[in-house]
N, C-alpha and C positions, 0 to 999 in steps of 0.2 A: 569382516568384510573389507574394511579399509586396508588391513594388512594384505589381503588377497589382491586388492587393487594395486597396491604399491609393488608387490612382488611380480605381478603379471600384467602390468599396465600396457606393455607393448605387444601382448599376445592378442590374437584376433578374437579369442573367446572372452577376454577380460570384460569388455563392455557388456556382453550378454549376461555374464555371471553377476557383475556388480549391480547393474540396473534391474535384472530379474530378482536378485535377492533383496534389493532395496524396495522394489515394488511389493514383493511378498510381505516383508516386514511391515511396511506402511499400511498394506491392506489389512493385516491382522490388527494393527493398532486402531485403524478406523472402524473396523468391525466391532472390536471390543468396546470402543467408546460409544458407538451407536447402540449396542446392546445394553450397556450400562445406563445410558440416558433413557432408553425406552423402558427398561425395567425398574427405573427409579432406585438403582442399587445404592446401598450405603457406601460412604467413602472407604477407600482401601488405603491403609497406611503400612509403611515398611521403613525400618531403620537399618542402614548398612554400616558395617564397622569401618568407616573411613570418614574423611572430613576432619572436623575439629576434634582433637583428642578428648576421650572420655564422653563425648557427646554423640558422634557419628553423623552420618548423612541421613536426613529425614526426607522420605518421599511420601506423597499422598495424592490420591486421585479422587476429587470430589466432582460435583456436577459441572462446575466451571472449568476445571482441568479437563474433564472428559469432553466437553464441548470443543475446546480449542484443540485437543488431541485429534478430534474428528476432522477439524479443518487441516491440521498439519498432515495427518495420515492420508487423507484424500488427495491433498496437493502433492504429496510425495509419490503417490501411485501414478497420477497423470504425468508428473514431471519425469518420472523414471521411464515411462512408456515413450513419451515424446523424445526424451534425451537419448534413448537407445537408437531410435531412428535418426535423430539429428547427428549423433556421432558416426553412425554408419554412412550417412550421406557425405559427411565431411571427410571420412576416411577414404571414400572413393573419389575424392578430388572435386566434388561439386562446389566446394567452398573452402575458405581457409580453415586450417586445423584450429580447433578450439582449445588445445593445450591439455595439461594434466588435470582433468576434472575428476577422474574416477576415484582417486584416493580420498578426496575431501567431500564428495557428494553425500555419501552415507553419514559422514561425521557431522555435516551441517544439519541433517535431519535429526540425528541423535541429539545434538545440542539443543535444538528447539524443543524436542520432546522432554528433555531433562528439565528445562526451564519451567515447563508446565507442571511437572511432577514435584518440583522442589517444595519442601515444607519447612525449610529454615533458610535464613538469610545467606549463610555461607554457601550452601548447595546452590541456591538461586544465583548468586553472583558468579560462582565458578562456572556454572552451566551457561550463564549469560555471556561470559567472556569466551567460553569454548565455542558457542554459537557465532560470536563476532569474529573470532580468529579463523574459524572454518570458512565463513562467508568471505572474509578478506582474502584468503588463499584462493578461493574460487574466482574472485574478481581478478586476481593476479594470474590466473591461468591463461589469460589473453595478453600476457605481458609484452608480446611482440608488437601490439598495436601502440601507436604513439601516445594516445591519451590515457592508456591504462595505468602506467606508474603513478602519475599525478592523482588519478581518481582513487587508486588504492591507498596512496599516502594520506589523502584527505579523509577517506573513510576510516582508516586506522586511528587518526587523531580524534575524529568525532566520536568513534566508538569508545575510545579510552576515556575521553571526557565524560561521556554518558555513564560509563561504568563507575567513574569516580563519584558522580552525583548520586547514583544509586547506593554506593557504599556509604556515603554520608547519610543518606536518607534512612538506611537500615540501622545505622548507628544511633540515630535519633529515635527510631522505633523501638530499639532494644532498651534504650535509656540506661539508667544507673545500674539496673539488674544485670545487664550484659547477657541476657538470655535471648539468643537469636532464633529460637523456635517460633514458628508462626502462632502456635497456641499461646505461648507466653506473651507474645506481642499483642495478641487480641485481648488478653486479660489485663494488660497494663498499657493501653494505647496512650500516646503523648497528648497533651492538652495545650491550648493557648498558642504561644509563640513557637514552641517546638513542633506542634502539629502544622502550623502555617508554613514553617520552613520545610517540613517534610513534604508537604504538597508541592511547593515550588521545586524542590530537588527531584521529586519523582517526575514532575512535568518536564524538567530539563533532561533527566536521564532516559526515561522511556520515550519522551517526545523527540529526542534526537534520533533514536532508532526508528521511530515511526515516520518521521519527516515533518514534524510540526514547524511551521514558519516561526522564526527565522533560522531554525536548526536544520533546515532541509538541504543545505547547499551540497552535501555529499551525494544525495540520492540521485539527482539527474546525471551525475558523472559515473557513480559506481554501478548502479543497476544496468545501464546500457553496456558497460564494459564487460560484464560477465556473459557467458554463453546463454542462449535464449531460455533454455529450461531452468537454468540457475536464476536468471533474471525473473522468471515467473515465480520461483520460490521466494526470492528476496522481496519482490514487490507484492505478491499475492498472499504470502504466508508469514514471512519473517516480520513484516510490519504488524501483523495480527498478534504475534507474540508480544510485541511492545504494547499493543492495546490490552492484552491480558495483564501485563504488569500494572498498567493504570487501574484496571478494574480490581485486581487483587489488593492493591494497597489502598486505594481511595474508598472502595466499597466494603472491603473486608477487614483489613488490618487496622485502619485508622479509627474505627468506631463511628460514633454519631457524627455526621458531616455538618459543616457550616455552609450556609447558602452561597457564600462568596467563592467557595471551592468550585462549585458548578459554574458560577459566573466567569471565573478565570478560564475554565475549560471552554465555555461557549465563546468567549472573546478570542481565544487562541484558535479554536476550531473554525470560526467564521473567517478570520484572516487567512488561515491555511486553505480553506475551501476556495475562496475567491482568488487568492494569489496563485494557488496551484493550477487552476484551470487557465488562468492568464499565462502562466509559464508555458503550459502545454500548447496554447495557441501560437506562441512565438517560435515553436520548435519545428525544424524541417527534418530532423532525424527521427525515424519512426520509434525506435526504442526510447529515446530521450523524451519524446512526446508522451509515451505510455508511462514512463517513470514520473513525469510531472503530473500526469493525471492521477497517479497514486496519491500524491500530496493532497489533491482536492478531495479524494474519497476518504482519506484519513481525517481530513477536516470535518467531513460530514459525520463520521463515526464519533469523533471527539465532541461535536456539538450535541449529539444524542446522549453521550455519557454525561456531559454537563447538565443537560435538562434533567436526566435521571437523578443526579446529585441534588439539584435544586428542589425537585419535587420530594425527594426523600427527606431533605432537611426541613421541608415545610409540612412534613407528616401527611403527605398524600401518596401512600405507597402504591396504589393501583396505577396512578398516572406515571409514577416513577418506573413501575414495571413496564408500562407501555413504551416509555422512552428507552429503557435498557433493552427491551425486546427489539426495538428498531435498530439500536446499535449492533446487537449480536446478529440480527438478520442481515444487516449490511456487511458485517464481517464475512459471513458466508458468501453473500452475493459478490462482493468485491474479489474474494479469493477465486471465485469461479470465472467471472468475466475478465478479470485482469490476467489471470493465468492463460485463458483462451487467447486473449489479444497478444500476449507475449509469444505464445506458440505460433500465432499467425505471423508475427514479425520474424520469428525464426524460420518459418517456412518461406517467407518472401526473401529473406537473406540467403537461404540455401539455394533458392531458384534463380536469383538475380545477382547475388553477391553485393547488394547495395541496401543501405538503410535510409538513403536520401529520398524523401518524397518527390523531389524534383527530377529524379531519374527513374521513377516508376510510371505507372499508368497502364491501362488496358489489361490488367492482370485478370479481370473477370472472365476473359475469353481463354486465357492460357492456364489459369489455375481456378477452374470453376468451383471445385469443392472448397478450397481455401477461401475463395471470395464469399461464398454463401456463409461459411462459418464466421468469417470476419464481420459480415453484416449482422449476424446474430449478436456477436460480442459488442459491436458498435451500438446497436439498438439497445442492448441491455445496459451498457454503461451510460447511455443517454437517458435512462429512466423512461423508456417508452413502454407502454402497456402492450401486451400482457406479460412482459418479461420480468425477471426477478429484480432488476434494478428499480423498477417502478414501485414494487411492493415495499421495499425498505424505505424509500423516501416518502411514500404515502403514509406509512406508520409514523415516520418522524414528523410530518406535518400534522398528523392527528395529535401528537404530543404538544407541538407548538401551539395549536389552536386551543389547548387547555390552559394556556397561561393565565386567563382570568381567574382561575382557581387559586392562584398564589396571593398571599396577603400583601406583599410589597409592590407598590406602584413602579418602583424602579425596575423590578424584575419583569413586570408586565410589559413595560415599554421596551426594555432591553431584549426580551424574547421576540417581540415584534420585529425589531431590527435584525435579529438573528434569522428569523423567518425570511426576511427580504434577502439576506445574504445567501441563504440556501437556494432560494428561487433564482437569484442571479447566477449562482454557480451552476445550477442545473441547466439554465438556458445557454450559458457559455459552453458547458460540456457538450450539449447537443451540436452547437456550431463547430466545436473542435473535432467531433467525430464524423460530422458530415464532411469536413475538410479532409480528415484522414482517409475515409473510405473513398470519397470522390476522386481525390488526387491519386491514390495508390491503385485503385481497382477499375475506375471508369476512364473514359476518354481514350486517347491513343497512347501507345508506348512513347516515353520520353527519352529512351536510350536503347542501344542495341541489346543490352543485357535484358531489359524488360521485354523486348521483342522476341528474344529466344527463350524466355522462361517457360517452364513446364511444371506440372503438378508434382508434389513431393510424394514420398513413399507412404505405404499403408500404415506403418507404425506411427508416423507423425500425424497422419490424418485421424487415426483413432484417438490419439492423445488430444486432438482438438475437438473431436465429435463428443466425447464424454462430457466435458464441462459445458459445451454448447447445449446439449440435450437437457442438462440440469438447469441451465439458465431459463429454459422454457418451462420445465416441470415445476420449479420453485416459484416461477411467476404465476402459473396457473393454480397450483396447489401449495400455498405457503404454510397453511395451518399445521400440517403434520410436523414440519420442522420447528415451528414456534412451540408446539406442545413438547417437542423433544427437549428443548433447553428451558422449558418453564421452571423446573426445580432450581436451576442455577439462578435464574432471574429472581425467583421468590426469595432465595437465600440471601442474595446481594442487597435487596431493597427491604428486607424484613417484612414482606407482605404475606398475608395468609393465602390460602388457595385461591386461584383466580376464579372469578365468576364464570361458570360454564356458558353463560349467555354470550361471553366474549367470542366464543368459537362456534356456536350453534352447530349446524351440521359441519362435517369436516371440510366441506368445500366452501364454506363461508368464513370470512374474517371480519368480525364486527367488534372492535375494541369497546369494552363497556364504558370507558371513560370518554369516548367521543360519541355522544348521543346522536343517533340518526345517521351515522356514517357506517358503511359496510363495503366489502370488496369481495367479488366473486370472479376469480380468474377465468373459470369455464364460461360463464355468461359473456364476459368481455371478449374472450377468444372467439366465441361463436358469433357475436355481433360483428367483430372485425372481419372474420372470414366471410360472413354473409354480405357485408358491404363491399368487400373486395370482389366477390363474385359478381354482384350487381354492377359494379363499376366496370369490370372487364367486359361483361355482356353489353352494356351501353356503348362502350368504346367500339367494340366489334360491330355492333348493329348500326351505329350512327356514323362512324368514321369511314372515309373513302377507302376502298380496297385497291385503288390504282397504285401501281408502283412507279415512282417518278425518280429518275436518275439525273443528277447534274453535278457539276464541279463545285465543291464547297469553297466559299470565299476564305482565303488564307491571309487576309490583311496585307496583301502585296507580296507575300513570299511565293517563290516559284519552286520550292523544293518538291520532290515527288509526293510527300505527305505533309501538306501545309498545316493541317490541323495539329500536328504534333508540336509545332513551335508556336502556334497562335493561341492554343488553349490556355486556360488558367494554370498558373503555377501555385505551389504551396504558399509562397510568399505573397503573391498577389491576392490569393483568396483571403488571407488573414489581414491584409492591409487596412480595411476599414476598422476592424476591431483594434488593431494595433494603433491606429491614429487616435481612436477614442480613449483608450486606456493607457497605451504604452508611452505616450508622450509625457504623461505626468508620473505614472507609477515606475516605469523602467527607463525614463529619459531616452526613449527610442527616437532615432533620427533616420530619415530616408535621404540618402545623398544620390542625386541623379547626375550622371555624366553624359551629356548629349553633344556629340560632335557637330561641328558646323557643316552646312551643306557642302558636299564634295569630299569631305573627310571620310576615309574608308574605315576608320576605327569603329568598333561596335559601341553602341550605347550601353551604359552599365547603371544598375541600381544597387546601391550598397546600403544595407540596413544594419545599424548598430544599436545595441541596447545594453543596459547594465542591471544586474540583479541588485535591488536595494539592500539585501542582506549583506552582500559583499561591500557595497559602497559605504554603508552606515555602521556596520558592526564588525565584520571579520577583517576587513582591511585595516581599520584603526586598531583593532585588537592585535593583529599581526605586527603592526608597527610598534605598538607598546611592548610586545614581547621581545621584539628585536632590540629595542632600547634598553629594556631591563637586562637582556642577555649581555649587551655590551658593557653595562655598568657592573654586572656581576663578574665579568671576565677578569677584573682586577684581582679577584680573590685567588686566582691561580698563582699570583706572584707575591704573596705576603710572606713574612718571616714566620718561624715557628712560634715566636713570642706573640705575634698578632693572632695566629690561629688559636693558641691557648686562651688568649683574652676573649676571643669571640665565643669559644666553647663555654667559658665561665659565665659570660653574660647570658648566653642562651639558657644555661642551667638555672641561673637566678630568675630569669623571666618565667621559665616553666614552673618553678616553685611558687612564685608570686601568683600565677594563674591558678594553680591547684589550691592555694590558700584562699583565694577570692571566691572561686566557684564551689568549694566544698561546703555542704550544708552544715 
């Protein structure tokens, strides 16, 4: 399919063929994964005559792989459908061309699928690098935009560093036997210091791909640079492949966990969740805001994984299963509502040619379908009931409330702090998406482009409708999905069969470990609908039906539409939160230029802030690398005698190391 795309990229039918074929292939993968999970099928293994000589490439699909294949397959179907409409709209001149996406789009999906199927370290790492390179090329497809080359360069550096960490981690997992098959690693898992170093390396390698703070710096640049349907895959699906890597190594390959593994994950996840949503609140670019929001959601997932590890290490597998279920449920939820919101951003970009919140507004009247679907996505990501985002975070809080079951007081107190961080992140996320929706879709148009916007084509709308419907369905009826990945959860936490009381009738969700708590999405939906009807009736009965017309106060402006310039902007909406958090966390500063009376120059407000990851980590690291490079530059001008001396010294050093570490 990729070869067809290269050969016929400029043909009018190429997009239909590639996106149609990719959607069909992803649909088959998703269907197979769903059937395998529903039927509790035994793992399927395959060895191909390639890879490491005399060993081959090992592929295996178990419950965990099938679950993540379902996420990748479904994401590929909706991205292909939306991407087909997106490319057609751009080809007809409604927006700037998105570049050579077709050859690399199916390769990207194939790379993610191969990572999930790999059953040895070599195949895993090759597939991981293949996925990274394909996504890097997709980011570069918009190379004509000024910010894209720098974003792609940073992404490539971070991806290479992450792969190097994973390479070292698998080297430690294989140990002295040098057997890189996952079965052999499970049988001889490292212990002590080797296991601790493996945990650190996996957190660095997979965390850099997922967007854990402070390894997130590439994500707000690379995800927005790609075309919108590719951004949806990178943000909603590729980050979940990184989550899969964490689960596969920490829960499966490393054997019995130690409690501090989970503590490290919870600390990293808490910082990521809070910082990610604060990053999002500081953004005026729609796609960059959504990319930063992904950082926050990855933090929530990692917190749930950390809780599951802590409870597993404390030999409370049922509560560990509850926490891991929350993580996997949020994996699905985030892939749905984040893909939906990136599709919305693509529709807005197609209709207006702008991603700047301060140039949008009033789109609810010009793009009513897109506006309604954006409202569903914004409510879901804000964890409002009865949508799917609420259920995932509700399950996570059920696990947090079980912290008293742990023996260590430090963990009990620490998990209480983590719960506060999750609550803070959830509140800030709601503020973030009130800002996003209110500025982009409500009010008056802030530019001529927003004034002229119109609804996008049917293919793009269908691509948005499908995940929006599932956001509602999984919020109301989450239990069937949880039952679907139950075998994978049970295998990862070494728990026996779940108590059936945890799921009572299929419309109830009542975790056994959280006594007295239950969730029924249908009842909640019915109550919300009934209260909404009552509220509408009261307003219509009690409110005056007189229509009153008057000129709106425009703060002294005499333009034909004063409300367009006097309404809240994205920056002013975020100013209170920026002043509370940004002054200390981001060193944010507001600089006001107010001319003297009689001066005709406009007043200006300039906001500056700095990402602490750049200030305290990456900028000093870059300076250190530059210094080392300058010092090593002298090696280019040595004599042959000096080169031979250095080679002899290196050989002696290697022999000494071998003699010291050999048992």
